[in-house]
Structures are given as structure tokens and as C-alpha cells.
N, CA and C atoms as a LAMMPS dump frame, in Angstrom:
ITEM: TIMESTEP
0
ITEM: NUMBER OF ATOMS
474
ITEM: BOX BOUNDS ff ff ff
-5.0000000000000000e+02 5.0000000000000000e+02
-5.0000000000000000e+02 5.0000000000000000e+02
-5.0000000000000000e+02 5.0000000000000000e+02
ITEM: ATOMS id mol type element x y z
1 1 1 N -97.581 -131.818 -5.118
2 1 2 C -98.907 -132.116 -4.608
3 1 3 C -99.058 -133.614 -4.323
4 2 1 N -98.445 -134.42 -5.183
5 2 2 C -98.518 -135.859 -5.008
6 2 3 C -97.864 -136.267 -3.678
7 3 1 N -96.767 -135.595 -3.331
8 3 2 C -96.092 -135.879 -2.07
9 3 3 C -96.997 -135.54 -0.88
10 4 1 N -97.737 -134.445 -0.988
11 4 2 C -98.661 -134.043 0.071
12 4 3 C -99.69 -135.138 0.336
13 5 1 N -100.29 -135.679 -0.727
14 5 2 C -101.307 -136.723 -0.561
15 5 3 C -100.698 -138.003 0.009
16 6 1 N -99.465 -138.316 -0.372
17 6 2 C -98.793 -139.479 0.21
18 6 3 C -98.572 -139.285 1.709
19 7 1 N -98.196 -138.064 2.108
20 7 2 C -98.007 -137.775 3.53
21 7 3 C -99.315 -137.888 4.298
22 8 1 N -100.412 -137.443 3.693
23 8 2 C -101.724 -137.551 4.345
24 8 3 C -102.094 -139.011 4.533
25 9 1 N -101.871 -139.807 3.518
26 9 2 C -102.247 -141.218 3.582
27 9 3 C -101.409 -141.977 4.604
28 10 1 N -100.127 -141.629 4.746
29 10 2 C -99.233 -142.385 5.616
30 10 3 C -99.118 -141.812 7.031
31 11 1 N -99.624 -140.631 7.261
32 11 2 C -99.559 -140.044 8.612
33 11 3 C -100.53 -140.779 9.535
34 12 1 N -100.24 -140.723 10.811
35 12 2 C -101.144 -141.373 11.768
36 12 3 C -102.422 -140.544 11.904
37 13 1 N -103.473 -141.21 12.293
38 13 2 C -104.756 -140.529 12.489
39 13 3 C -104.636 -139.439 13.543
40 14 1 N -103.869 -139.733 14.567
41 14 2 C -103.692 -138.756 15.658
42 14 3 C -103.013 -137.486 15.161
43 15 1 N -101.956 -137.638 14.351
44 15 2 C -101.245 -136.468 13.817
45 15 3 C -102.149 -135.656 12.908
46 16 1 N -102.925 -136.32 12.081
47 16 2 C -103.835 -135.591 11.196
48 16 3 C -104.928 -134.879 11.983
49 17 1 N -105.445 -135.532 13.009
50 17 2 C -106.477 -134.901 13.835
51 17 3 C -105.924 -133.663 14.545
52 18 1 N -104.691 -133.748 15.014
53 18 2 C -104.064 -132.584 15.66
54 18 3 C -103.838 -131.473 14.643
55 19 1 N -103.366 -131.829 13.442
56 19 2 C -103.174 -130.832 12.388
57 19 3 C -104.496 -130.145 12.052
58 20 1 N -105.549 -130.928 11.904
59 20 2 C -106.862 -130.363 11.578
60 20 3 C -107.344 -129.45 12.694
61 21 1 N -107.162 -129.869 13.944
62 21 2 C -107.549 -129.021 15.074
63 21 3 C -106.817 -127.683 15.026
64 22 1 N -105.495 -127.724 14.852
65 22 2 C -104.704 -126.488 14.847
66 22 3 C -105.067 -125.591 13.665
67 23 1 N -105.251 -126.194 12.495
68 23 2 C -105.638 -125.416 11.317
69 23 3 C -107.005 -124.764 11.53
70 24 1 N -107.965 -125.539 12.011
71 24 2 C -109.304 -124.998 12.257
72 24 3 C -109.27 -123.922 13.335
73 25 1 N -108.459 -124.13 14.363
74 25 2 C -108.369 -123.146 15.441
75 25 3 C -107.801 -121.826 14.932
76 26 1 N -106.77 -121.886 14.111
77 26 2 C -106.192 -120.65 13.559
78 26 3 C -107.212 -119.906 12.715
79 27 1 N -107.919 -120.629 11.838
80 27 2 C -108.942 -119.993 10.995
81 27 3 C -110.006 -119.339 11.868
82 28 1 N -110.464 -120.035 12.891
83 28 2 C -111.53 -119.516 13.747
84 28 3 C -111.062 -118.35 14.614
85 29 1 N -109.843 -118.416 15.095
86 29 2 C -109.329 -117.306 15.902
87 29 3 C -109.149 -116.039 15.065
88 30 1 N -108.664 -116.199 13.855
89 30 2 C -108.554 -115.031 12.959
90 30 3 C -109.931 -114.437 12.709
91 31 1 N -110.907 -115.293 12.428
92 31 2 C -112.28 -114.824 12.21
93 31 3 C -112.839 -114.175 13.479
94 32 1 N -112.56 -114.746 14.633
95 32 2 C -113.054 -114.198 15.902
96 32 3 C -112.465 -112.824 16.188
97 33 1 N -111.169 -112.694 15.971
98 33 2 C -110.53 -111.4 16.207
99 33 3 C -111.083 -110.352 15.256
100 34 1 N -111.241 -110.73 13.992
101 34 2 C -111.819 -109.798 13.016
102 34 3 C -113.242 -109.402 13.431
103 35 1 N -114.05 -110.373 13.807
104 35 2 C -115.438 -110.109 14.208
105 35 3 C -115.495 -109.233 15.444
106 36 1 N -114.621 -109.504 16.403
107 36 2 C -114.603 -108.726 17.635
108 36 3 C -114.219 -107.278 17.347
109 37 1 N -113.202 -107.103 16.522
110 37 2 C -112.773 -105.739 16.179
111 37 3 C -113.814 -105 15.349
112 38 1 N -114.615 -105.744 14.576
113 38 2 C -115.682 -105.127 13.786
114 38 3 C -116.934 -104.89 14.623
115 39 1 N -116.875 -105.269 15.904
116 39 2 C -117.975 -105.075 16.854
117 39 3 C -119.277 -105.731 16.378
118 40 1 N -119.177 -107 15.991
119 40 2 C -120.366 -107.715 15.527
120 40 3 C -121.383 -107.925 16.636
121 41 1 N -120.956 -107.739 17.878
122 41 2 C -121.863 -107.947 19.004
123 41 3 C -123.065 -107.006 18.944
124 42 1 N -122.908 -105.865 18.283
125 42 2 C -124.015 -104.921 18.191
126 42 3 C -125.173 -105.474 17.358
127 43 1 N -124.911 -106.511 16.56
128 43 2 C -125.956 -107.103 15.731
129 43 3 C -126.576 -108.348 16.362
130 44 1 N -126.086 -108.747 17.529
131 44 2 C -126.61 -109.922 18.208
132 44 3 C -127.967 -109.613 18.822
133 45 1 N -128.807 -110.628 18.895
134 45 2 C -130.102 -110.436 19.565
135 45 3 C -130.166 -111.33 20.8
136 46 1 N -130.506 -112.59 20.636
137 46 2 C -130.612 -113.462 21.811
138 46 3 C -129.244 -113.787 22.415
139 47 1 N -128.174 -113.612 21.641
140 47 2 C -126.837 -113.844 22.188
141 47 3 C -126.553 -112.918 23.365
142 48 1 N -127.073 -111.7 23.283
143 48 2 C -126.89 -110.743 24.38
144 48 3 C -127.583 -111.265 25.639
145 49 1 N -128.764 -111.852 25.473
146 49 2 C -129.48 -112.409 26.623
147 49 3 C -128.706 -113.585 27.215
148 50 1 N -128.123 -114.452 26.361
149 50 2 C -127.307 -115.554 26.871
150 50 3 C -126.078 -115.021 27.614
151 51 1 N -125.463 -113.969 27.079
152 51 2 C -124.317 -113.337 27.724
153 51 3 C -124.696 -112.875 29.136
154 52 1 N -125.819 -112.18 29.225
155 52 2 C -126.272 -111.703 30.533
156 52 3 C -126.711 -112.859 31.436
157 53 1 N -127.285 -113.91 30.838
158 53 2 C -127.668 -115.094 31.614
159 53 3 C -126.427 -115.708 32.265
160 54 1 N -125.339 -115.807 31.5
161 54 2 C -124.097 -116.333 32.055
162 54 3 C -123.592 -115.487 33.21
163 55 1 N -123.674 -114.185 33.065
164 55 2 C -123.253 -113.292 34.162
165 55 3 C -124.167 -113.446 35.372
166 56 1 N -125.47 -113.593 35.13
167 56 2 C -126.419 -113.752 36.239
168 56 3 C -126.215 -115.078 36.975
169 57 1 N -125.824 -116.121 36.267
170 57 2 C -125.535 -117.403 36.916
171 57 3 C -124.347 -117.23 37.859
172 58 1 N -123.339 -116.483 37.418
173 58 2 C -122.202 -116.229 38.3
174 58 3 C -122.64 -115.435 39.536
175 59 1 N -123.579 -114.531 39.347
176 59 2 C -124.016 -113.671 40.445
177 59 3 C -125.005 -114.373 41.37
178 60 1 N -125.989 -115.111 40.785
179 60 2 C -127.091 -115.683 41.571
180 60 3 C -126.92 -117.17 41.881
181 61 1 N -126.077 -117.845 41.163
182 61 2 C -125.961 -119.289 41.327
183 61 3 C -126.582 -120.007 40.141
184 62 1 N -126.597 -121.327 40.201
185 62 2 C -126.995 -122.141 39.048
186 62 3 C -128.448 -121.929 38.623
187 63 1 N -129.323 -121.596 39.557
188 63 2 C -130.723 -121.345 39.22
189 63 3 C -130.999 -119.851 39.309
190 64 1 N -131.168 -119.225 38.156
191 64 2 C -131.404 -117.781 38.097
192 64 3 C -132.883 -117.527 38.323
193 65 1 N -133.204 -116.786 39.365
194 65 2 C -134.611 -116.481 39.667
195 65 3 C -134.971 -115.043 39.329
196 66 1 N -134.009 -114.138 39.405
197 66 2 C -134.252 -112.734 39.075
198 66 3 C -133.845 -112.511 37.625
199 67 1 N -134.838 -112.4 36.719
200 67 2 C -134.574 -112.296 35.285
201 67 3 C -134.437 -110.863 34.794
202 68 1 N -134.463 -109.887 35.685
203 68 2 C -134.396 -108.489 35.263
204 68 3 C -133.089 -108.151 34.55
205 69 1 N -132.002 -108.812 34.87
206 69 2 C -130.711 -108.515 34.265
207 69 3 C -130.52 -109.084 32.879
208 70 1 N -131.512 -109.817 32.374
209 70 2 C -131.355 -110.47 31.071
210 70 3 C -131.772 -109.599 29.896
211 71 1 N -132.456 -108.534 30.134
212 71 2 C -132.863 -107.657 29.041
213 71 3 C -134.144 -108.12 28.381
214 72 1 N -134.406 -107.587 27.171
215 72 2 C -135.694 -107.839 26.517
216 72 3 C -135.904 -109.263 26.021
217 73 1 N -134.837 -110.048 25.921
218 73 2 C -134.96 -111.406 25.39
219 73 3 C -134.971 -112.46 26.49
220 74 1 N -135.287 -112.072 27.691
221 74 2 C -135.192 -113.006 28.819
222 74 3 C -136.089 -114.22 28.668
223 75 1 N -137.202 -114.086 27.964
224 75 2 C -138.1 -115.23 27.802
225 75 3 C -137.676 -116.129 26.642
226 76 1 N -136.681 -115.7 25.854
227 76 2 C -136.275 -116.459 24.67
228 76 3 C -135.1 -117.39 24.931
229 77 1 N -134.515 -117.318 26.118
230 77 2 C -133.325 -118.125 26.375
231 77 3 C -133.575 -119.143 27.467
232 78 1 N -132.938 -120.291 27.313
233 78 2 C -133.006 -121.323 28.337
234 78 3 C -131.686 -121.389 29.08
235 79 1 N -131.61 -122.208 30.1
236 79 2 C -130.421 -122.204 30.955
237 79 3 C -129.205 -122.937 30.393
238 80 1 N -129.383 -123.863 29.461
239 80 2 C -128.266 -124.704 29.017
240 80 3 C -127.077 -123.914 28.494
241 81 1 N -127.299 -123.074 27.517
242 81 2 C -126.205 -122.272 26.959
243 81 3 C -125.704 -121.277 28
244 82 1 N -126.609 -120.744 28.796
245 82 2 C -126.198 -119.835 29.866
246 82 3 C -125.232 -120.493 30.836
247 83 1 N -125.456 -121.764 31.15
248 83 2 C -124.55 -122.498 32.039
249 83 3 C -123.169 -122.655 31.394
250 84 1 N -123.145 -123.013 30.095
251 84 2 C -121.859 -123.136 29.397
252 84 3 C -121.125 -121.797 29.364
253 85 1 N -121.868 -120.726 29.118
254 85 2 C -121.259 -119.397 29.092
255 85 3 C -120.73 -119.024 30.469
256 86 1 N -121.475 -119.363 31.513
257 86 2 C -121.003 -119.033 32.861
258 86 3 C -119.731 -119.806 33.202
259 87 1 N -119.607 -121.033 32.728
260 87 2 C -118.373 -121.792 32.945
261 87 3 C -117.206 -121.114 32.234
262 88 1 N -117.444 -120.642 31.007
263 88 2 C -116.419 -119.9 30.274
264 88 3 C -116.02 -118.651 31.046
265 89 1 N -117.021 -117.922 31.55
266 89 2 C -116.74 -116.715 32.332
267 89 3 C -115.971 -117.05 33.607
268 90 1 N -116.314 -118.139 34.24
269 90 2 C -115.65 -118.542 35.476
270 90 3 C -114.177 -118.876 35.221
271 91 1 N -113.91 -119.546 34.097
272 91 2 C -112.548 -119.961 33.782
273 91 3 C -111.683 -118.838 33.207
274 92 1 N -112.279 -118.011 32.332
275 92 2 C -111.481 -117.054 31.561
276 92 3 C -111.84 -115.595 31.795
277 93 1 N -112.88 -115.328 32.566
278 93 2 C -113.305 -113.95 32.778
279 93 3 C -114.503 -113.609 31.907
280 94 1 N -115.156 -112.51 32.234
281 94 2 C -116.374 -112.094 31.537
282 94 3 C -116 -111.204 30.358
283 95 1 N -116.453 -111.587 29.17
284 95 2 C -116.211 -110.782 27.979
285 95 3 C -116.574 -111.532 26.714
286 96 1 N -116.835 -110.757 25.67
287 96 2 C -117.199 -111.368 24.393
288 96 3 C -116.024 -112.128 23.777
289 97 1 N -114.825 -111.56 23.885
290 97 2 C -113.67 -112.217 23.275
291 97 3 C -113.431 -113.588 23.893
292 98 1 N -113.642 -113.719 25.195
293 98 2 C -113.49 -115.015 25.848
294 98 3 C -114.466 -116.028 25.248
295 99 1 N -115.689 -115.582 24.971
296 99 2 C -116.678 -116.477 24.352
297 99 3 C -116.28 -116.839 22.926
298 100 1 N -115.757 -115.869 22.187
299 100 2 C -115.318 -116.147 20.828
300 100 3 C -114.194 -117.181 20.815
301 101 1 N -113.249 -117.056 21.74
302 101 2 C -112.127 -117.996 21.807
303 101 3 C -112.619 -119.39 22.201
304 102 1 N -113.504 -119.462 23.2
305 102 2 C -114.032 -120.769 23.616
306 102 3 C -114.819 -121.413 22.467
307 103 1 N -115.63 -120.636 21.783
308 103 2 C -116.38 -121.153 20.641
309 103 3 C -115.426 -121.647 19.557
310 104 1 N -114.33 -120.938 19.337
311 104 2 C -113.334 -121.355 18.351
312 104 3 C -112.707 -122.69 18.734
313 105 1 N -112.41 -122.858 20.013
314 105 2 C -111.79 -124.106 20.466
315 105 3 C -112.74 -125.288 20.328
316 106 1 N -113.996 -125.095 20.718
317 106 2 C -114.977 -126.181 20.619
318 106 3 C -115.222 -126.544 19.161
319 107 1 N -115.36 -125.543 18.32
320 107 2 C -115.612 -125.784 16.9
321 107 3 C -114.411 -126.457 16.232
322 108 1 N -113.192 -126.058 16.592
323 108 2 C -111.993 -126.688 16.027
324 108 3 C -111.892 -128.149 16.468
325 109 1 N -112.23 -128.412 17.724
326 109 2 C -112.243 -129.793 18.212
327 109 3 C -113.249 -130.625 17.422
328 110 1 N -114.386 -130.029 17.103
329 110 2 C -115.411 -130.745 16.339
330 110 3 C -114.896 -131.116 14.948
331 111 1 N -114.082 -130.254 14.342
332 111 2 C -113.508 -130.584 13.034
333 111 3 C -112.591 -131.8 13.133
334 112 1 N -111.804 -131.88 14.212
335 112 2 C -110.936 -133.054 14.416
336 112 3 C -111.755 -134.314 14.659
337 113 1 N -112.783 -134.172 15.458
338 113 2 C -113.664 -135.305 15.723
339 113 3 C -114.353 -135.765 14.435
340 114 1 N -114.749 -134.812 13.614
341 114 2 C -115.367 -135.153 12.326
342 114 3 C -114.39 -135.94 11.458
343 115 1 N -113.119 -135.538 11.456
344 115 2 C -112.114 -136.281 10.69
345 115 3 C -112.065 -137.742 11.137
346 116 1 N -112.027 -137.953 12.446
347 116 2 C -111.944 -139.315 12.959
348 116 3 C -113.192 -140.126 12.6
349 117 1 N -114.364 -139.466 12.613
350 117 2 C -115.602 -140.156 12.198
351 117 3 C -115.594 -140.459 10.7
352 118 1 N -115.216 -139.457 9.9
353 118 2 C -115.189 -139.646 8.448
354 118 3 C -114.206 -140.744 8.07
355 119 1 N -113.064 -140.773 8.749
356 119 2 C -112.052 -141.777 8.445
357 119 3 C -112.57 -143.183 8.724
358 120 1 N -113.39 -143.288 9.72
359 120 2 C -113.934 -144.602 10.074
360 120 3 C -114.899 -145.129 9.013
361 121 1 N -115.618 -144.218 8.363
362 121 2 C -116.653 -144.628 7.409
363 121 3 C -116.288 -144.377 5.952
364 122 1 N -115.103 -143.836 5.688
365 122 2 C -114.689 -143.609 4.306
366 122 3 C -113.176 -143.713 4.232
367 123 1 N -112.605 -143.276 3.133
368 123 2 C -111.151 -143.316 2.995
369 123 3 C -110.517 -142.168 3.778
370 124 1 N -109.264 -142.338 4.111
371 124 2 C -108.543 -141.314 4.863
372 124 3 C -108.43 -140.021 4.065
373 125 1 N -108.176 -140.115 2.78
374 125 2 C -108.03 -138.916 1.952
375 125 3 C -109.343 -138.137 1.878
376 126 1 N -110.445 -138.835 1.706
377 126 2 C -111.751 -138.177 1.683
378 126 3 C -112.069 -137.573 3.048
379 127 1 N -111.744 -138.285 4.112
380 127 2 C -111.971 -137.762 5.462
381 127 3 C -111.166 -136.488 5.681
382 128 1 N -109.924 -136.481 5.225
383 128 2 C -109.088 -135.291 5.364
384 128 3 C -109.661 -134.131 4.562
385 129 1 N -110.083 -134.397 3.337
386 129 2 C -110.649 -133.333 2.487
387 129 3 C -111.931 -132.761 3.1
388 130 1 N -112.804 -133.617 3.586
389 130 2 C -114.046 -133.138 4.194
390 130 3 C -113.774 -132.346 5.472
391 131 1 N -112.789 -132.753 6.228
392 131 2 C -112.451 -132.039 7.457
393 131 3 C -111.85 -130.671 7.146
394 132 1 N -111.019 -130.59 6.139
395 132 2 C -110.478 -129.287 5.73
396 132 3 C -111.612 -128.393 5.233
397 133 1 N -112.575 -128.984 4.534
398 133 2 C -113.756 -128.227 4.111
399 133 3 C -114.492 -127.668 5.33
400 134 1 N -114.657 -128.471 6.37
401 134 2 C -115.295 -127.996 7.599
402 134 3 C -114.48 -126.885 8.252
403 135 1 N -113.174 -126.978 8.14
404 135 2 C -112.327 -125.93 8.718
405 135 3 C -112.576 -124.583 8.054
406 136 1 N -112.914 -124.6 6.78
407 136 2 C -113.04 -123.363 6.011
408 136 3 C -114.474 -122.949 5.712
409 137 1 N -115.439 -123.834 5.909
410 137 2 C -116.827 -123.541 5.567
411 137 3 C -117.342 -122.396 6.436
412 138 1 N -117.842 -121.346 5.798
413 138 2 C -118.176 -120.098 6.484
414 138 3 C -119.138 -120.287 7.648
415 139 1 N -120.222 -121.002 7.442
416 139 2 C -121.238 -121.106 8.489
417 139 3 C -120.741 -121.907 9.695
418 140 1 N -119.791 -122.789 9.484
419 140 2 C -119.21 -123.515 10.611
420 140 3 C -118.176 -122.634 11.308
421 141 1 N -117.373 -121.892 10.533
422 141 2 C -116.375 -120.994 11.116
423 141 3 C -117.055 -119.909 11.931
424 142 1 N -118.167 -119.383 11.422
425 142 2 C -118.871 -118.298 12.091
426 142 3 C -119.725 -118.74 13.256
427 143 1 N -119.573 -119.969 13.701
428 143 2 C -120.314 -120.431 14.874
429 143 3 C -121.606 -121.129 14.526
430 144 1 N -121.696 -121.611 13.285
431 144 2 C -122.916 -122.292 12.862
432 144 3 C -123.049 -123.672 13.473
433 145 1 N -124.026 -124.393 13.033
434 145 2 C -124.332 -125.695 13.607
435 145 3 C -123.429 -126.758 12.993
436 146 1 N -122.331 -127.045 13.652
437 146 2 C -121.339 -127.991 13.158
438 146 3 C -121.904 -129.395 13.096
439 147 1 N -122.676 -129.783 14.078
440 147 2 C -123.191 -131.15 14.151
441 147 3 C -124.058 -131.471 12.937
442 148 1 N -124.908 -130.554 12.534
443 148 2 C -125.77 -130.78 11.369
444 148 3 C -124.929 -130.981 10.121
445 149 1 N -123.905 -130.155 9.936
446 149 2 C -123.04 -130.285 8.763
447 149 3 C -122.313 -131.622 8.778
448 150 1 N -121.809 -132.041 9.927
449 150 2 C -121.102 -133.316 10.028
450 150 3 C -122.029 -134.481 9.7
451 151 1 N -123.223 -134.474 10.239
452 151 2 C -124.177 -135.559 9.971
453 151 3 C -124.532 -135.591 8.485
454 152 1 N -124.783 -134.433 7.888
455 152 2 C -125.103 -134.394 6.458
456 152 3 C -123.946 -134.922 5.61
457 153 1 N -122.728 -134.544 5.955
458 153 2 C -121.577 -135.046 5.198
459 153 3 C -121.395 -136.545 5.393
460 154 1 N -121.652 -137.042 6.591
461 154 2 C -121.576 -138.491 6.814
462 154 3 C -122.607 -139.243 5.983
463 155 1 N -123.808 -138.678 5.876
464 155 2 C -124.856 -139.304 5.06
465 155 3 C -124.424 -139.328 3.595
466 156 1 N -123.841 -138.245 3.119
467 156 2 C -123.396 -138.18 1.714
468 156 3 C -122.261 -139.159 1.469
469 157 1 N -121.336 -139.286 2.416
470 157 2 C -120.184 -140.167 2.262
471 157 3 C -120.611 -141.626 2.312
472 158 1 N -121.591 -141.967 3.128
473 158 2 C -121.989 -143.371 3.309
474 158 3 C -122.621 -143.966 2.092
């Protein structure tokens, strides 16, 4: 274990950030595949409206005027997330799994970015530990609000 901590301390920031990204991505992809196979989409509420909003943007263009395709939650969603979803659909195709994978990639990148921020304001070992915690923390893995967790951890570390 002592050798592991020495390697963390002496590794470059770039190598550690890449390691954290890959570790977080694997954890999130496993969770995404499990969630997809368990059909968690049936429990979504406004997410379904965002999904349809993304499809409608592809069909109607950037400004959606016909809201009939959005379902019962059409008044609860704004265009921002719908635009991001439509970009995902444009690049990777329309489907829930594509969204799960894109969400996993963005969230894993955020864990690496958090490491670089934590390292700047604390020790490298603490930054690595907090980033690994973010990689495994359930609410962040499940698509929770990563930014809030990062800011709270930065406040605690400072």
C-alpha cells in the first residue's frame, strides 16, 4: 500500500487525471449498462420529455414550436438540456443507451477535472482520494449533480 501512495505522489498530474477519467468511466458504464438492462427508463418522468424534446429538435430544428410530441411534461422542460440531447442523438443515434454513455463520459471527465482543481488547492494525495470518492459516490455515478458535490468538497478542503 505504501508503494501505491508513493506512485500517486510521484505520478504526473496528467497521468493521474487520465487514470481517474478511465476509472470513473468504467464505473459509470457498468452502472449505465445495469440500469439500461433493468429498464430504469420506465421510472423517469421529465427525462422522457427531454428525450422527446431532443428528438423534436432533430425533426423541427433548433426552435421547437410544435410541443405535441413532448408528452405530458412538455411545460416542465426547457430547451437547454434538449439541445444537448439532440447533439448526442445527432452524433450517436437516438436511444437511451446513447444518452447513458454520453452522461457517463461527461461525468467521468468531471471527476478528472475535480482532481485537477483539488490538487491545486490541496495536497495531491487528498485530491486523488477525493476524486476516487467522486468516482464511486452513488449520486454522482447515477447522474447526480456533480458540480454541487465538487464545490462542497472544495469548500471542505479549503
